[in-house]
MARMARTOR-817468 format. One line per 10 residues: number of its first residue (from 1); their letters; for each residue x, y, z of C-alpha. Coordinates in steps of 0.001 Angstrom, whole numbers, plus 524288, in hexadecimal, padded with zeros to 5 digits. Each point is the difference from the previous one (the first is absolute). Last residue first. Layout:
// MARMARTOR-817468
NUM) a) X,Y,Z  ...
This chain:
// MARMARTOR-817468
64) ddwgnsidhn) BC497,2A120,E37FA  80DE5,803E2,7FDED  8056C,80DE4,7FE36  80C5F,804F9,7FA32  8014C,7FFF7,7F2EE  80A1A,7F486,800DE  7F477,7F868,808EE  7F58C,802C0,7F606  8081A,7FB3E,7F3AD  8041C,7F42B,807FD
54) lrkqelhqei) 7F0AC,7FE00,80181  7FCD0,80155,7F2B6  80A43,7F6F9,7FCA1  7FAF6,7F534,80988  7F261,801E3,7FBA2  803A4,7FDFE,7F102  80758,7F408,8031C  7F454,7FA74,8099B  7F84D,80262,7F57A  808E6,7F8AF,7F507
44) arraklmraa) 801BB,7F54A,80984  7F0B5,7FF5E,8018F  7FF3D,8001F,7F142  808E1,7F4DD,7FD83  7F96D,7F7EC,80B78  7F251,802AB,7F87A  806BC,7FD57,7F281  80672,7F328,8049F  7F195,7FA25,806BE  7F9C2,8040F,7F3A4
34) dekqnrekte) 809A7,7F7DD,7F7EB  7FF1B,7F420,808DD  7F12E,8015F,8009B  800E3,80027,7F0CC  8099E,7F3E3,7FEEC  7F7AD,7F7FF,80862  7F48A,80339,7F776  807D5,7FCBE,7F297  80312,7F35E,8074B  7F24B,7FD30,8045F
24) ndlsisahli) 7FAF7,801AF,7F2B7  80B81,7F7F0,7F9BD  7FC98,7F426,80985  7F13F,800D9,7FC1F  80388,80092,7F13E  80807,7F4F4,80171  7F6C5,7F7F9,80893  7F5C7,80211,7F59A  807C2,7FC24,7F52A  803C6,7F36F,80787
14) dtkvetltea) 7F256,7FDF7,80315  7FBA0,80190,7F178  80AC3,7F6C5,7FDE8  7FA46,7F563,807FC  7F344,8015E,7FAF4  803DB,7FE94,7F12E  8082B,7F46C,80464  7F3F3,7FA06,8069C  7F75C,8036F,7F3DA  80A26,7F9F8,7F7A6
4) fnsm) 8010A,7F353,807D7  7F1F7,7FF42,8019C  7FE15,8009D,7EFC1  80AC3,7F62B,7FE2D
């Protein structure tokens, strides 16, 4: 019976470690996806502001 209990404990430990590892991988993937979305949003905002400045400059009669 002791051998069975040890085996069961090892299996539980392995499952726990696998679960923690999976959670960590999921969190890391989510962080990477969030960073990519933030970068995309930042670039879109910068592009919008640049277009707005360009339109303003053109309406004022000069262009780079």
